[in-house]
N, CA, C, O and the ligand as a Tripos MOL2 file, in Angstrom:
@<TRIPOS>MOLECULE
protein
  305   303    77     0     0
PROTEIN
NO_CHARGES

@<TRIPOS>ATOM
      1 N          15.8190    6.9430   -1.5930 N.3       1 MET1
      2 CA         14.5080    6.9820   -0.8020 C.3       1 MET1
      3 C          14.0770    5.6020   -0.4970 C.2       1 MET1
      4 O          14.0490    4.7640   -1.3990 O.2       1 MET1
      5 N          13.7170    5.2940    0.7900 N.am      2 ALA2
      6 CA         13.3150    4.0740    1.2030 C.3       2 ALA2
      7 C          11.7370    4.1060    1.4590 C.2       2 ALA2
      8 O          11.2370    5.1080    1.9700 O.2       2 ALA2
      9 N          11.0510    3.1360    1.1450 N.am      3 VAL3
     10 CA          9.5510    3.1300    1.2850 C.3       3 VAL3
     11 C           9.2480    1.8280    1.9480 C.2       3 VAL3
     12 O           9.6860    0.7540    1.5350 O.2       3 VAL3
     13 N           8.4690    1.9680    3.0130 N.am      4 SER4
     14 CA          7.8290    0.7260    3.6030 C.3       4 SER4
     15 C           6.3640    0.5920    3.0490 C.2       4 SER4
     16 O           5.5970    1.5530    2.9790 O.2       4 SER4
     17 N           6.0510   -0.6680    2.6680 N.am      5 ILE5
     18 CA          4.6820   -0.8370    2.1910 C.3       5 ILE5
     19 C           3.8910   -1.5010    3.3420 C.2       5 ILE5
     20 O           4.2750   -2.5050    3.9430 O.2       5 ILE5
     21 N           2.7900   -0.8560    3.5710 N.am      6 GLN6
     22 CA          1.9070   -1.3000    4.7390 C.3       6 GLN6
     23 C           0.4260   -1.4640    4.2020 C.2       6 GLN6
     24 O          -0.0290   -0.7120    3.3390 O.2       6 GLN6
     25 N          -0.2580   -2.4490    4.7450 N.am      7 CYS7
     26 CA         -1.5700   -2.5830    4.3470 C.3       7 CYS7
     27 C          -2.4180   -1.5400    5.1040 C.2       7 CYS7
     28 O          -2.3460   -1.4130    6.3260 O.2       7 CYS7
     29 N          -3.2300   -0.7970    4.3120 N.am      8 LYS8
     30 CA         -3.9180    0.3020    4.8500 C.3       8 LYS8
     31 C          -5.1770   -0.1430    5.7460 C.2       8 LYS8
     32 O          -5.8360    0.6370    6.4330 O.2       8 LYS8
     33 N          -5.3870   -1.4240    5.6360 N.am      9 TYR9
     34 CA         -6.6710   -1.9580    6.4470 C.3       9 TYR9
     35 C          -6.1070   -2.5300    7.7510 C.2       9 TYR9
     36 O          -6.4950   -2.0700    8.8250 O.2       9 TYR9
     37 N          -5.2040   -3.5170    7.6930 N.am     10 CYS10
     38 CA         -4.7980   -4.3000    8.8930 C.3      10 CYS10
     39 C          -3.3470   -3.7490    9.3670 C.2      10 CYS10
     40 O          -2.8680   -4.1780   10.4160 O.2      10 CYS10
     41 N          -2.7080   -2.8680    8.6420 N.am     11 ARG11
     42 CA         -1.5480   -2.3620    8.9950 C.3      11 ARG11
     43 C          -0.3440   -3.2670    8.9380 C.2      11 ARG11
     44 O           0.7430   -2.9010    9.3850 O.2      11 ARG11
     45 N          -0.5340   -4.4260    8.4000 N.am     12 GLN12
     46 CA          0.4410   -5.5100    8.2250 C.3      12 GLN12
     47 C           1.5340   -4.8760    7.2550 C.2      12 GLN12
     48 O           1.2540   -4.1140    6.3300 O.2      12 GLN12
     49 N           2.7780   -5.2820    7.5810 N.am     13 SER13
     50 CA          3.8960   -4.7810    6.5760 C.3      13 SER13
     51 C           3.8260   -5.8040    5.4010 C.2      13 SER13
     52 O           3.7850   -7.0200    5.5850 O.2      13 SER13
     53 N           3.8170   -5.2200    4.2090 N.am     14 ILE14
     54 CA          3.7510   -5.9120    3.0310 C.3      14 ILE14
     55 C           5.0900   -6.0830    2.3370 C.2      14 ILE14
     56 O           5.3790   -7.1030    1.7110 O.2      14 ILE14
     57 N           5.9140   -5.0090    2.4810 N.am     15 GLY15
     58 CA          7.2410   -5.0900    1.9670 C.3      15 GLY15
     59 C           8.0710   -3.7830    2.1480 C.2      15 GLY15
     60 O           7.6520   -2.8400    2.8190 O.2      15 GLY15
     61 N           9.2100   -3.7840    1.5420 N.am     16 TYR16
     62 CA         10.0440   -2.6610    1.7760 C.3      16 TYR16
     63 C          10.8620   -2.4340    0.5170 C.2      16 TYR16
     64 O          11.4380   -3.3970    0.0130 O.2      16 TYR16
     65 N          10.9520   -1.2300   -0.0240 N.am     17 ILE17
     66 CA         11.6080   -0.9140   -1.2020 C.3      17 ILE17
     67 C          12.6270    0.1550   -0.8820 C.2      17 ILE17
     68 O          12.3070    1.2090   -0.3340 O.2      17 ILE17
     69 N          13.8720   -0.1490   -1.2410 N.am     18 ASP18
     70 CA         14.9380    0.8800   -0.9400 C.3      18 ASP18
     71 C          15.5390    1.4890   -2.1240 C.2      18 ASP18
     72 O          16.5570    2.1740   -2.0320 O.2      18 ASP18
     73 N          14.9050    1.2490   -3.3140 N.am     19 ASP19
     74 CA         15.2470    1.9850   -4.5340 C.3      19 ASP19
     75 C          14.0090    2.4060   -5.3270 C.2      19 ASP19
     76 O          13.0530    1.6820   -5.6040 O.2      19 ASP19
     77 N          14.1760    3.6630   -5.6400 N.am     20 GLU20
     78 CA         13.0010    4.3620   -6.3840 C.3      20 GLU20
     79 C          12.5220    3.6450   -7.6200 C.2      20 GLU20
     80 O          11.3370    3.5730   -7.9450 O.2      20 GLU20
     81 N          13.5750    3.0960   -8.3130 N.am     21 ARG21
     82 CA         13.2290    2.4230   -9.4980 C.3      21 ARG21
     83 C          12.5330    1.2860   -9.3840 C.2      21 ARG21
     84 O          11.8030    0.9160  -10.3040 O.2      21 ARG21
     85 N          12.6760    0.5270   -8.1500 N.am     22 HIS22
     86 CA         11.9120   -0.5970   -7.8430 C.3      22 HIS22
     87 C          10.3370   -0.2760   -7.5540 C.2      22 HIS22
     88 O           9.4410   -1.0880   -7.7800 O.2      22 HIS22
     89 N          10.1590    0.8780   -7.0820 N.am     23 ILE23
     90 CA          8.8930    1.4270   -6.7840 C.3      23 ILE23
     91 C           8.1110    1.5540   -8.1590 C.2      23 ILE23
     92 O           6.9940    1.0710   -8.3410 O.2      23 ILE23
     93 N           8.7760    2.2070   -9.0270 N.am     24 THR24
     94 CA          8.1580    2.3660  -10.3390 C.3      24 THR24
     95 C           7.7920    1.0770  -11.0440 C.2      24 THR24
     96 O           6.7070    0.9700  -11.6150 O.2      24 THR24
     97 N           8.7170    0.0560  -11.0100 N.am     25 SER25
     98 CA          8.5430   -1.1810  -11.4890 C.3      25 SER25
     99 C           7.3210   -2.1220  -10.7830 C.2      25 SER25
    100 O           6.5790   -2.9350  -11.3350 O.2      25 SER25
    101 N           7.3800   -1.7520   -9.4890 N.am     26 TYR26
    102 CA          6.2900   -2.4290   -8.7540 C.3      26 TYR26
    103 C           4.9840   -1.8410   -9.1480 C.2      26 TYR26
    104 O           4.0320   -2.5970   -9.3420 O.2      26 TYR26
    105 N           4.8620   -0.6080   -9.2780 N.am     27 PHE27
    106 CA          3.4850   -0.0960   -9.6780 C.3      27 PHE27
    107 C           3.1440   -0.3250  -11.1180 C.2      27 PHE27
    108 O           1.9800   -0.2750  -11.5150 O.2      27 PHE27
    109 N           4.2140   -0.5880  -11.9350 N.am     28 GLU28
    110 CA          3.7330   -0.9870  -13.2640 C.3      28 GLU28
    111 C           3.2490   -2.4070  -13.2010 C.2      28 GLU28
    112 O           2.3490   -2.7420  -13.9720 O.2      28 GLU28
    113 N           3.7370   -3.2380  -12.3940 N.am     29 GLN29
    114 CA          3.0290   -4.4830  -12.2410 C.3      29 GLN29
    115 C           1.6850   -4.4780  -11.6960 C.2      29 GLN29
    116 O           0.8300   -5.2960  -12.0370 O.2      29 GLN29
    117 N           1.4830   -3.4690  -10.7720 N.am     30 GLU30
    118 CA          0.1910   -3.4110  -10.0640 C.3      30 GLU30
    119 C          -0.8250   -2.5330  -10.9300 C.2      30 GLU30
    120 O          -1.9910   -2.3120  -10.6040 O.2      30 GLU30
    121 N          -0.2320   -2.0970  -12.0170 N.am     31 GLU31
    122 CA         -1.1010   -1.2300  -12.9660 C.3      31 GLU31
    123 C          -1.5840    0.0310  -12.3870 C.2      31 GLU31
    124 O          -2.7450    0.4100  -12.5420 O.2      31 GLU31
    125 N          -0.6640    0.7120  -11.6910 N.am     32 HIS32
    126 CA         -1.0260    2.0540  -11.1160 C.3      32 HIS32
    127 C          -0.0790    2.9610  -12.0210 C.2      32 HIS32
    128 O           1.0020    2.5920  -12.4790 O.2      32 HIS32
    129 N          -0.6100    4.0900  -12.1840 N.am     33 SER33
    130 CA          0.2040    5.2030  -12.7950 C.3      33 SER33
    131 C           1.2260    5.7280  -11.8600 C.2      33 SER33
    132 O           1.0660    5.4790  -10.6660 O.2      33 SER33
    133 N           2.2720    6.4320  -12.2410 N.am     34 SER34
    134 CA          3.1640    7.0200  -11.3130 C.3      34 SER34
    135 C           2.6750    8.1700  -10.5530 C.2      34 SER34
    136 O           3.1260    8.4530   -9.4430 O.2      34 SER34
    137 N           1.6610    8.9020  -11.2010 N.am     35 SER35
    138 CA          1.0910   10.0410  -10.3600 C.3      35 SER35
    139 C           0.2180    9.4290   -9.2770 C.2      35 SER35
    140 O          -0.0100   10.0650   -8.2480 O.2      35 SER35
    141 N          -0.2810    8.2050   -9.4800 N.am     36 GLU36
    142 CA         -1.2370    7.6350   -8.4600 C.3      36 GLU36
    143 C          -0.3150    7.2400   -7.2160 C.2      36 GLU36
    144 O          -0.7130    7.4710   -6.0740 O.2      36 GLU36
    145 N           0.8220    6.6900   -7.4370 N.am     37 TRP37
    146 CA          1.5600    6.2320   -6.3020 C.3      37 TRP37
    147 C           2.0960    7.2740   -5.5690 C.2      37 TRP37
    148 O           2.2520    7.1170   -4.3580 O.2      37 TRP37
    149 N           2.4220    8.3760   -6.1370 N.am     38 MET38
    150 CA          3.0030    9.4940   -5.3620 C.3      38 MET38
    151 C           2.0250    9.9880   -4.3610 C.2      38 MET38
    152 O           2.4450   10.4400   -3.2950 O.2      38 MET38
    153 N           0.6700    9.9350   -4.6350 N.am     39 GLU39
    154 CA         -0.4530   10.1990   -3.7270 C.3      39 GLU39
    155 C          -0.5950    9.2600   -2.5970 C.2      39 GLU39
    156 O          -1.1610    9.5470   -1.5420 O.2      39 GLU39
    157 N          -0.0030    8.0180   -2.8960 N.am     40 LEU40
    158 CA         -0.2200    7.0110   -1.8410 C.3      40 LEU40
    159 C           0.9600    7.0700   -0.8120 C.2      40 LEU40
    160 O           0.8990    6.4520    0.2510 O.2      40 LEU40
    161 N           2.0090    7.8170   -1.1590 N.am     41 LEU41
    162 CA          3.1050    7.8580   -0.2630 C.3      41 LEU41
    163 C           2.8420    8.8360    0.9390 C.2      41 LEU41
    164 O           2.3420    9.9460    0.7560 O.2      41 LEU41
    165 N           3.1850    8.3900    2.1130 N.am     42 GLU42
    166 CA          3.0580    9.1770    3.2330 C.3      42 GLU42
    167 C           4.4350    9.4150    3.7740 C.2      42 GLU42
    168 O           5.1670    8.4650    4.0510 O.2      42 GLU42
    169 N           4.8280   10.7420    3.9410 N.am     43 HIS43
    170 CA          6.2750   11.0660    4.4850 C.3      43 HIS43
    171 C           6.2050   11.2050    5.9070 C.2      43 HIS43
    172 O           5.4690   12.0350    6.4400 O.2      43 HIS43
    173 N           7.0180   10.3470    6.6000 N.am     44 LYS44
    174 CA          7.0140   10.3300    8.0800 C.3      44 LYS44
    175 C           8.1830   11.4610    8.4030 C.2      44 LYS44
    176 O           9.0670   11.8240    7.6270 O.2      44 LYS44
    177 N           7.9540   11.9070    9.7190 N.am     45 SER45
    178 CA          8.9420   12.9840   10.1660 C.3      45 SER45
    179 C          10.3870   12.4490   10.2520 C.2      45 SER45
    180 O          11.3270   13.2400   10.1720 O.2      45 SER45
    181 N          10.5880   11.1070   10.4170 N.am     46 ASN46
    182 CA         11.8690   10.5130   10.4100 C.3      46 ASN46
    183 C          12.5880   10.3210    9.0810 C.2      46 ASN46
    184 O          13.6490    9.7080    8.9650 O.2      46 ASN46
    185 N          11.9000   10.9120    8.0680 N.am     47 GLY47
    186 CA         12.4550   10.7180    6.6830 C.3      47 GLY47
    187 C          12.1380    9.5720    6.0240 C.2      47 GLY47
    188 O          12.6490    9.3600    4.9240 O.2      47 GLY47
    189 N          11.2330    8.6480    6.6060 N.am     48 GLU48
    190 CA         10.7650    7.5020    6.0090 C.3      48 GLU48
    191 C           9.5190    7.7510    5.1540 C.2      48 GLU48
    192 O           8.7170    8.6480    5.4130 O.2      48 GLU48
    193 N           9.3990    6.8900    4.1010 N.am     49 TYR49
    194 CA          8.1700    7.0180    3.3660 C.3      49 TYR49
    195 C           7.3670    5.6950    3.5320 C.2      49 TYR49
    196 O           7.9230    4.6070    3.3800 O.2      49 TYR49
    197 N           6.0460    5.8090    3.8460 N.am     50 ILE50
    198 CA          5.1110    4.7700    3.9230 C.3      50 ILE50
    199 C           4.1200    4.7030    2.7880 C.2      50 ILE50
    200 O           3.4850    5.6930    2.4260 O.2      50 ILE50
    201 N           4.0090    3.5840    2.2660 N.am     51 MET51
    202 CA          3.0160    3.4680    1.1540 C.3      51 MET51
    203 C           1.9170    2.5820    1.6430 C.2      51 MET51
    204 O           2.1770    1.5110    2.1900 O.2      51 MET51
    205 N           0.7590    2.9810    1.4680 N.am     52 LYS52
    206 CA         -0.4580    2.3580    2.0350 C.3      52 LYS52
    207 C          -1.1130    1.5520    0.8450 C.2      52 LYS52
    208 O          -1.6110    2.1390   -0.1160 O.2      52 LYS52
    209 N          -1.0880    0.2480    0.9540 N.am     53 LEU53
    210 CA         -1.6570   -0.6460   -0.1070 C.3      53 LEU53
    211 C          -2.6870   -1.5540    0.5650 C.2      53 LEU53
    212 O          -3.0110   -1.4180    1.7450 O.2      53 LEU53
    213 N          -3.1460   -2.4140   -0.1890 N.am     54 THR54
    214 CA         -4.0450   -3.5040    0.4010 C.3      54 THR54
    215 C          -3.2920   -4.7980    0.2340 C.2      54 THR54
    216 O          -2.8390   -5.1820   -0.8440 O.2      54 THR54
    217 N          -3.1820   -5.4880    1.4550 N.am     55 CYS55
    218 CA         -2.4140   -6.7500    1.3430 C.3      55 CYS55
    219 C          -3.3580   -7.8690    0.7030 C.2      55 CYS55
    220 O          -4.5700   -7.6990    0.5710 O.2      55 CYS55
    221 N          -2.7680   -8.8840    0.3690 N.am     56 GLU56
    222 CA         -3.5370  -10.1000   -0.2650 C.3      56 GLU56
    223 C          -4.6960  -10.5290    0.5440 C.2      56 GLU56
    224 O          -5.7860  -10.7790    0.0300 O.2      56 GLU56
    225 N          -4.4580  -10.6130    1.8220 N.am     57 TYR57
    226 CA         -5.5450  -11.1460    2.6680 C.3      57 TYR57
    227 C          -6.7390  -10.2240    2.5880 C.2      57 TYR57
    228 O          -7.8870  -10.6270    2.4010 O.2      57 TYR57
    229 N          -6.3800   -8.9130    2.7470 N.am     58 CYS58
    230 CA         -7.6110   -7.9620    2.8020 C.3      58 CYS58
    231 C          -8.2420   -7.7840    1.4670 C.2      58 CYS58
    232 O          -9.4390   -7.5080    1.3790 O.2      58 CYS58
    233 N          -7.4280   -7.9430    0.3540 N.am     59 GLU59
    234 CA         -7.9830   -7.9230   -0.9480 C.3      59 GLU59
    235 C          -8.9840   -9.1230   -1.1020 C.2      59 GLU59
    236 O         -10.0740   -8.9510   -1.6480 O.2      59 GLU59
    237 N          -8.6250  -10.2360   -0.6520 N.am     60 ASP60
    238 CA         -9.5180  -11.4270   -0.6920 C.3      60 ASP60
    239 C         -10.7230  -11.1430    0.1060 C.2      60 ASP60
    240 O         -11.8320  -11.3510   -0.3850 O.2      60 ASP60
    241 N         -10.5830  -10.6720    1.3260 N.am     61 THR61
    242 CA        -11.7090  -10.4270    2.2260 C.3      61 THR61
    243 C         -12.6710   -9.3620    1.5200 C.2      61 THR61
    244 O         -13.8950   -9.4940    1.5050 O.2      61 THR61
    245 N         -12.0420   -8.3800    0.9850 N.am     62 LEU62
    246 CA        -12.9260   -7.1930    0.3420 C.3      62 LEU62
    247 C         -13.6190   -7.7860   -0.8180 C.2      62 LEU62
    248 O         -14.7430   -7.3950   -1.1330 O.2      62 LEU62
    249 N         -12.8970   -8.8650   -1.5760 N.am     63 ALA63
    250 CA        -13.5320   -9.3700   -2.7650 C.3      63 ALA63
    251 C         -14.8620  -10.1900   -2.3130 C.2      63 ALA63
    252 O         -15.9040  -10.2260   -2.9670 O.2      63 ALA63
    253 N         -14.6550  -10.7760   -1.1980 N.am     64 GLN64
    254 CA        -15.7790  -11.6610   -0.7060 C.3      64 GLN64
    255 C         -16.8840  -10.8870    0.0030 C.2      64 GLN64
    256 O         -18.0460  -11.2880    0.0640 O.2      64 GLN64
    257 N         -16.4200   -9.7000    0.5590 N.am     65 ASN65
    258 CA        -17.3570   -8.9340    1.3720 C.3      65 ASN65
    259 C         -17.2270   -7.3820    0.9200 C.2      65 ASN65
    260 O         -16.5450   -6.6120    1.5960 O.2      65 ASN65
    261 N         -17.8440   -6.9900   -0.1380 N.am     66 PRO66
    262 CA        -17.6360   -5.7680   -0.8270 C.3      66 PRO66
    263 C         -18.1600   -4.6650    0.1260 C.2      66 PRO66
    264 O         -17.8120   -3.5000   -0.0660 O.2      66 PRO66
    265 N         -18.9840   -4.9920    1.1440 N.am     67 GLU67
    266 CA        -19.5670   -3.9260    1.9440 C.3      67 GLU67
    267 C         -18.5110   -3.4020    2.8890 C.2      67 GLU67
    268 O         -18.6590   -2.3210    3.4590 O.2      67 GLU67
    269 N         -17.3640   -4.2210    3.0700 N.am     68 LEU68
    270 CA        -16.2840   -3.7300    3.9430 C.3      68 LEU68
    271 C         -15.4800   -2.7120    3.3990 C.2      68 LEU68
    272 O         -14.5960   -2.2280    4.1060 O.2      68 LEU68
    273 N         -15.6750   -2.2700    2.1180 N.am     69 HIS69
    274 CA        -14.9950   -1.1480    1.5570 C.3      69 HIS69
    275 C         -15.3580    0.1250    2.3990 C.2      69 HIS69
    276 O         -14.5720    1.0680    2.4800 O.2      69 HIS69
    277 N         -16.4750    0.1170    2.9690 N.am     70 GLU70
    278 CA        -16.9250    1.2240    3.6560 C.3      70 GLU70
    279 C         -16.2440    1.4270    4.9160 C.2      70 GLU70
    280 O         -16.2280    2.5330    5.4560 O.2      70 GLU70
    281 N         -15.6690    0.3860    5.4160 N.am     71 ASN71
    282 CA        -14.9250    0.3570    6.6720 C.3      71 ASN71
    283 C         -13.4390    0.4420    6.5110 C.2      71 ASN71
    284 O         -12.8450   -0.5070    5.9980 O.2      71 ASN71
    285 N         -12.7940    1.5090    6.9110 N.am     72 ASP72
    286 CA        -11.4160    1.7300    6.7110 C.3      72 ASP72
    287 C         -10.4180    0.7720    7.4900 C.2      72 ASP72
    288 O          -9.3170    0.4560    7.0410 O.2      72 ASP72
    289 N         -10.8780    0.3870    8.5890 N.am     73 HIS73
    290 CA         -9.9780   -0.4080    9.4710 C.3      73 HIS73
    291 C         -10.6300   -1.6080   10.0270 C.2      73 HIS73
    292 O         -10.8250   -1.6970   11.2390 O.2      73 HIS73
    293 N         -10.9700   -2.5200    9.2140 N.am     74 PHE74
    294 CA        -11.5630   -3.7380    9.7100 C.3      74 PHE74
    295 C         -10.3600   -4.5130   10.1630 C.2      74 PHE74
    296 O          -9.2190   -4.2390    9.7920 O.2      74 PHE74
    297 N         -10.6860   -5.5680   11.0440 N.am     75 ILE75
    298 CA         -9.5620   -6.4050   11.6100 C.3      75 ILE75
    299 C          -9.7600   -7.7710   11.1690 C.2      75 ILE75
    300 O         -10.8920   -8.2470   11.0830 O.2      75 ILE75
    301 N          -8.6520   -8.4610   10.8680 N.am     76 HIS76
    302 CA         -8.7600   -9.8310   10.5320 C.3      76 HIS76
    303 C          -7.7580  -10.5920   11.5500 C.2      76 HIS76
    304 O          -7.6370  -11.8150   11.4970 O.2      76 HIS76
    305 ZN         -4.5010   -6.2550    5.2430 Zn       77 ZN77
@<TRIPOS>BOND
     1     1     2 1
     2     2     3 1
     3     3     4 2
     4     3     5 am
     5     5     6 1
     6     6     7 1
     7     7     8 2
     8     7     9 am
     9     9    10 1
    10    10    11 1
    11    11    12 2
    12    11    13 am
    13    13    14 1
    14    14    15 1
    15    15    16 2
    16    15    17 am
    17    17    18 1
    18    18    19 1
    19    19    20 2
    20    19    21 am
    21    21    22 1
    22    22    23 1
    23    23    24 2
    24    23    25 am
    25    25    26 1
    26    26    27 1
    27    27    28 2
    28    27    29 am
    29    29    30 1
    30    30    31 1
    31    31    32 2
    32    31    33 am
    33    33    34 1
    34    34    35 1
    35    35    36 2
    36    35    37 am
    37    37    38 1
    38    38    39 1
    39    39    40 2
    40    39    41 am
    41    41    42 1
    42    42    43 1
    43    43    44 2
    44    43    45 am
    45    45    46 1
    46    46    47 1
    47    47    48 2
    48    47    49 am
    49    49    50 1
    50    50    51 1
    51    51    52 2
    52    51    53 am
    53    53    54 1
    54    54    55 1
    55    55    56 2
    56    55    57 am
    57    57    58 1
    58    58    59 1
    59    59    60 2
    60    59    61 am
    61    61    62 1
    62    62    63 1
    63    63    64 2
    64    63    65 am
    65    65    66 1
    66    66    67 1
    67    67    68 2
    68    67    69 am
    69    69    70 1
    70    70    71 1
    71    71    72 2
    72    71    73 am
    73    73    74 1
    74    74    75 1
    75    75    76 2
    76    75    77 am
    77    77    78 1
    78    78    79 1
    79    79    80 2
    80    79    81 am
    81    81    82 1
    82    82    83 1
    83    83    84 2
    84    83    85 am
    85    85    86 1
    86    86    87 1
    87    87    88 2
    88    87    89 am
    89    89    90 1
    90    90    91 1
    91    91    92 2
    92    91    93 am
    93    93    94 1
    94    94    95 1
    95    95    96 2
    96    95    97 am
    97    97    98 1
    98    98    99 1
    99    99   100 2
   100    99   101 am
   101   101   102 1
   102   102   103 1
   103   103   104 2
   104   103   105 am
   105   105   106 1
   106   106   107 1
   107   107   108 2
   108   107   109 am
   109   109   110 1
   110   110   111 1
   111   111   112 2
   112   111   113 am
   113   113   114 1
   114   114   115 1
   115   115   116 2
   116   115   117 am
   117   117   118 1
   118   118   119 1
   119   119   120 2
   120   119   121 am
   121   121   122 1
   122   122   123 1
   123   123   124 2
   124   123   125 am
   125   125   126 1
   126   126   127 1
   127   127   128 2
   128   127   129 am
   129   129   130 1
   130   130   131 1
   131   131   132 2
   132   131   133 am
   133   133   134 1
   134   134   135 1
   135   135   136 2
   136   135   137 am
   137   137   138 1
   138   138   139 1
   139   139   140 2
   140   139   141 am
   141   141   142 1
   142   142   143 1
   143   143   144 2
   144   143   145 am
   145   145   146 1
   146   146   147 1
   147   147   148 2
   148   147   149 am
   149   149   150 1
   150   150   151 1
   151   151   152 2
   152   151   153 am
   153   153   154 1
   154   154   155 1
   155   155   156 2
   156   155   157 am
   157   157   158 1
   158   158   159 1
   159   159   160 2
   160   159   161 am
   161   161   162 1
   162   162   163 1
   163   163   164 2
   164   163   165 am
   165   165   166 1
   166   166   167 1
   167   167   168 2
   168   167   169 am
   169   169   170 1
   170   170   171 1
   171   171   172 2
   172   171   173 am
   173   173   174 1
   174   174   175 1
   175   175   176 2
   176   175   177 am
   177   177   178 1
   178   178   179 1
   179   179   180 2
   180   179   181 am
   181   181   182 1
   182   182   183 1
   183   183   184 2
   184   183   185 am
   185   185   186 1
   186   186   187 1
   187   187   188 2
   188   187   189 am
   189   189   190 1
   190   190   191 1
   191   191   192 2
   192   191   193 am
   193   193   194 1
   194   194   195 1
   195   195   196 2
   196   195   197 am
   197   197   198 1
   198   198   199 1
   199   199   200 2
   200   199   201 am
   201   201   202 1
   202   202   203 1
   203   203   204 2
   204   203   205 am
   205   205   206 1
   206   206   207 1
   207   207   208 2
   208   207   209 am
   209   209   210 1
   210   210   211 1
   211   211   212 2
   212   211   213 am
   213   213   214 1
   214   214   215 1
   215   215   216 2
   216   215   217 am
   217   217   218 1
   218   218   219 1
   219   219   220 2
   220   219   221 am
   221   221   222 1
   222   222   223 1
   223   223   224 2
   224   223   225 am
   225   225   226 1
   226   226   227 1
   227   227   228 2
   228   227   229 am
   229   229   230 1
   230   230   231 1
   231   231   232 2
   232   231   233 am
   233   233   234 1
   234   234   235 1
   235   235   236 2
   236   235   237 am
   237   237   238 1
   238   238   239 1
   239   239   240 2
   240   239   241 am
   241   241   242 1
   242   242   243 1
   243   243   244 2
   244   243   245 am
   245   245   246 1
   246   246   247 1
   247   247   248 2
   248   247   249 am
   249   249   250 1
   250   250   251 1
   251   251   252 2
   252   251   253 am
   253   253   254 1
   254   254   255 1
   255   255   256 2
   256   255   257 am
   257   257   258 1
   258   258   259 1
   259   259   260 2
   260   259   261 am
   261   261   262 1
   262   262   263 1
   263   263   264 2
   264   263   265 am
   265   265   266 1
   266   266   267 1
   267   267   268 2
   268   267   269 am
   269   269   270 1
   270   270   271 1
   271   271   272 2
   272   271   273 am
   273   273   274 1
   274   274   275 1
   275   275   276 2
   276   275   277 am
   277   277   278 1
   278   278   279 1
   279   279   280 2
   280   279   281 am
   281   281   282 1
   282   282   283 1
   283   283   284 2
   284   283   285 am
   285   285   286 1
   286   286   287 1
   287   287   288 2
   288   287   289 am
   289   289   290 1
   290   290   291 1
   291   291   292 2
   292   291   293 am
   293   293   294 1
   294   294   295 1
   295   295   296 2
   296   295   297 am
   297   297   298 1
   298   298   299 1
   299   299   300 2
   300   299   301 am
   301   301   302 1
   302   302   303 1
   303   303   304 2
@<TRIPOS>SUBSTRUCTURE
     1 MET1         2 RESIDUE 1 A MET
     2 ALA2         6 RESIDUE 1 A ALA
     3 VAL3        10 RESIDUE 1 A VAL
     4 SER4        14 RESIDUE 1 A SER
     5 ILE5        18 RESIDUE 1 A ILE
     6 GLN6        22 RESIDUE 1 A GLN
     7 CYS7        26 RESIDUE 1 A CYS
     8 LYS8        30 RESIDUE 1 A LYS
     9 TYR9        34 RESIDUE 1 A TYR
    10 CYS10       38 RESIDUE 1 A CYS
    11 ARG11       42 RESIDUE 1 A ARG
    12 GLN12       46 RESIDUE 1 A GLN
    13 SER13       50 RESIDUE 1 A SER
    14 ILE14       54 RESIDUE 1 A ILE
    15 GLY15       58 RESIDUE 1 A GLY
    16 TYR16       62 RESIDUE 1 A TYR
    17 ILE17       66 RESIDUE 1 A ILE
    18 ASP18       70 RESIDUE 1 A ASP
    19 ASP19       74 RESIDUE 1 A ASP
    20 GLU20       78 RESIDUE 1 A GLU
    21 ARG21       82 RESIDUE 1 A ARG
    22 HIS22       86 RESIDUE 1 A HIS
    23 ILE23       90 RESIDUE 1 A ILE
    24 THR24       94 RESIDUE 1 A THR
    25 SER25       98 RESIDUE 1 A SER
    26 TYR26      102 RESIDUE 1 A TYR
    27 PHE27      106 RESIDUE 1 A PHE
    28 GLU28      110 RESIDUE 1 A GLU
    29 GLN29      114 RESIDUE 1 A GLN
    30 GLU30      118 RESIDUE 1 A GLU
    31 GLU31      122 RESIDUE 1 A GLU
    32 HIS32      126 RESIDUE 1 A HIS
    33 SER33      130 RESIDUE 1 A SER
    34 SER34      134 RESIDUE 1 A SER
    35 SER35      138 RESIDUE 1 A SER
    36 GLU36      142 RESIDUE 1 A GLU
    37 TRP37      146 RESIDUE 1 A TRP
    38 MET38      150 RESIDUE 1 A MET
    39 GLU39      154 RESIDUE 1 A GLU
    40 LEU40      158 RESIDUE 1 A LEU
    41 LEU41      162 RESIDUE 1 A LEU
    42 GLU42      166 RESIDUE 1 A GLU
    43 HIS43      170 RESIDUE 1 A HIS
    44 LYS44      174 RESIDUE 1 A LYS
    45 SER45      178 RESIDUE 1 A SER
    46 ASN46      182 RESIDUE 1 A ASN
    47 GLY47      186 RESIDUE 1 A GLY
    48 GLU48      190 RESIDUE 1 A GLU
    49 TYR49      194 RESIDUE 1 A TYR
    50 ILE50      198 RESIDUE 1 A ILE
    51 MET51      202 RESIDUE 1 A MET
    52 LYS52      206 RESIDUE 1 A LYS
    53 LEU53      210 RESIDUE 1 A LEU
    54 THR54      214 RESIDUE 1 A THR
    55 CYS55      218 RESIDUE 1 A CYS
    56 GLU56      222 RESIDUE 1 A GLU
    57 TYR57      226 RESIDUE 1 A TYR
    58 CYS58      230 RESIDUE 1 A CYS
    59 GLU59      234 RESIDUE 1 A GLU
    60 ASP60      238 RESIDUE 1 A ASP
    61 THR61      242 RESIDUE 1 A THR
    62 LEU62      246 RESIDUE 1 A LEU
    63 ALA63      250 RESIDUE 1 A ALA
    64 GLN64      254 RESIDUE 1 A GLN
    65 ASN65      258 RESIDUE 1 A ASN
    66 PRO66      262 RESIDUE 1 A PRO
    67 GLU67      266 RESIDUE 1 A GLU
    68 LEU68      270 RESIDUE 1 A LEU
    69 HIS69      274 RESIDUE 1 A HIS
    70 GLU70      278 RESIDUE 1 A GLU
    71 ASN71      282 RESIDUE 1 A ASN
    72 ASP72      286 RESIDUE 1 A ASP
    73 HIS73      290 RESIDUE 1 A HIS
    74 PHE74      294 RESIDUE 1 A PHE
    75 ILE75      298 RESIDUE 1 A ILE
    76 HIS76      302 RESIDUE 1 A HIS
    77 ZN77       305 GROUP 0 **** ****
């Protein structure tokens, strides 16, 4: 199973994982539980999985502007 990681705010591509074991280790680093990451996966009709996360840039922006959390698709 291959998973593309995309920022849920700016839609920037963050990375690509082609091995399920790497997904698990990635989430261990990010301190998410495995049940949490299953919910983040979006199954595309072409068989691809997309995982929506927050990129570093948006994470910084959100940290500086907490009110932006209310806005799903702000642009940088
Ligand atoms: Zn972003």
